[in-house]
Steps between C-alpha positions, in 0.01 A plus 500: 500500500642225300691235697507520883425827670749414777824312437685311769862571598603170332323596177667844484843350583455242221434786250815702580716557195222425257519766228125477447435597859521849659493537872376837607593666826217744578654617825670844528827540313686530832386152605609368167845654550542331835328685784294283733193717512284244668777339721530208267787254582686590179505825300487516121299340228435161353790429258406619150196704607417830338412803705154632426367668812131518575543878530560526132157376416372848540706622201332531164808360321510185715488269191792686344706428812399138475611488132827673575587212740455239231179357658268371232152345485639158387675454822375344824485779760548434870439789732596534869467797749484565867126535489310233289241764409774703329618202310140428386463862383818481303376175347176673391708763314674219314175333409349826378794543268482165314694275732331165563731276710510711813574342844538610864773387746403591855757318707807721443552618862384185668671247282740635239680763707510262790665220317876564446506229231275698272700750280466877553692803375552853618687814421848458648512841683119550535536657842646814335183549302257577779118525507274763646398298820865453580574866476185582701616279779835687508314836519308369793814398692463124432779273382344325196625173341851504343604822675841535664344671795716809478434863424283561191470809290220526239588727214262652247715571199440787256687718254485869595131460587437508874132562422485136391588419859304771674185423309483154655752239620533198724472604866848546656679517165763771433549639156823453302573690183695287246730787464627426850670189360567587133648794330292706250820571295558133412194326644760260651522422867663758716845481647561286811536812712170637368323171555628477853366845580165435331435169666590638836275793448206268434576293812637199314793289613640179347293304753172675437218313324391738224166463327461703181199583291366779271187604324427409138460817307314580183695496169383857461754586767776291349732790443535541872662165535822414329477137389131441593162656562468285808598629834535147623780421266693779673457286820661209330776727373562610857490130607787418269712797617439414865601139440810626319578733796467213751151497652462131583122470495337690219142417418247626235126516552362284211281715286591815686248746651237351267512172696459688824197679366362178351518346849278779638751612757522842665676777309683776688572862391726570803847627414705248704837653608813309422710378796870536396761254630855579583666226296402271215712229660682360195740604232323608177475332261471169695383325171687669212447198276126595468592800281689488171645811346610575144839331491364178653200516265736500202686196641173316552412546132809302410437216739306176425421484874320839523215689336403864495118497503323794343172560690359751259210502260519367139498855349786600720695184422470541120578870521157654403507709827752569772238458766565833672492863404838553658673226300575595143662178352275220398600134477639207708825367633634238260494154645246574772208260547156640463302460828200689372335708773167563318348769291720791566747669744227552754356151534616163630199288410711204392615478863173577683154364544185700427483609860861624496633209705810323371431258219509129564873424540485181289374700209777759523759226534354313198498817287860567591623143442378528137741782427795372705441677826582219740620483865831338401622834356589834657206717398511882505157661427471858365258730335517870430592622848481208734143477628362224274838326518465504877162338490622220272799455721278469803292230335812298425633550850167386648522185287837424653715567196854509653674766289270785417577876470379830363698664226442839662588726219290325242422653168528853639870455582584280204343736242667809647840381372529538125775235503264232627348290209127471467247331264155573368242295314420132542793290624647242260 
């Protein structure tokens, strides 16, 4: 390697903010977000570091991931990890791909995380994006870090597909059909009375810690899932509705069932019975501000202090396709900001990593800032029927954005009224 193989803490500190330097965090994404996976004094990552986990070196398109993060061979590369051997292997990948100035920093836990004077960053609400080992501890009756210590219900979410649950799930998890919380007539959240009954039937109260996840499904099965081919996005949709209803501690397994399998943990096929409770324990909705309906959406379009964010694909946005076989009209809501989900109505690759975990939050925030999606505004995310909008909403909420909502009706409700204006083609 050119330059020093190992840099000191002082040397790394002096290079912070240098645009010609990229610091690479090769630890798991959950450690980058803020979890103390090795009991380090402080959670999070070195300020300005990019997330590039050692786990990803097994992917054939590793260099494409590197390129997408703006990491170039002209830059000085500094890599740190929990295990020095992992940092070295990541460094070797860089060297094989034409990078020359590649360096290792091996004092992150001992010196950087231990010194409160050295700058670190983390995802504001990282504890609501949990990792497999945390969930495993819950299933084994332990109280893992950042847990409120109360009753926990783990929910395997699906859409009319219990076989997705029965074919293999996290031990102890119950299944929850997304239709329990949203109506197939409108794809909007159900009434407060219906939500109360559904949550009680699933053993969930306002004080229950709920952990949600789902399975990523093949695009070949996309027509089974309104809004996404991914069962896991249904889990995030349920998370939004539970938060709206008033469940105080809602969490999502980062990466869904794929993360559980990647960790090599036991998979169960037992049909776990639900344990109903008598009363949810709070008036529903406890957090009505999290949902925006059509009248408020129209008011937001007039406001300089608010944005409707269209989390659809480009072809949907310009009106080439509606996105769904049950939506006839094609186009977009005039004045909505384009928060591009990805390739089509069944993908969210602009918000996810290659292993289905949530994309580095700095990257999402930077992409949003370029188009005026900033935390000082009231943001209401929408898509066709609410699923993709819910995932974008959850990202913003995790980042600590103070005023975020889901425009629940989305394009489905907007386009159903012939009096509502719409646009097609490229915006002016």
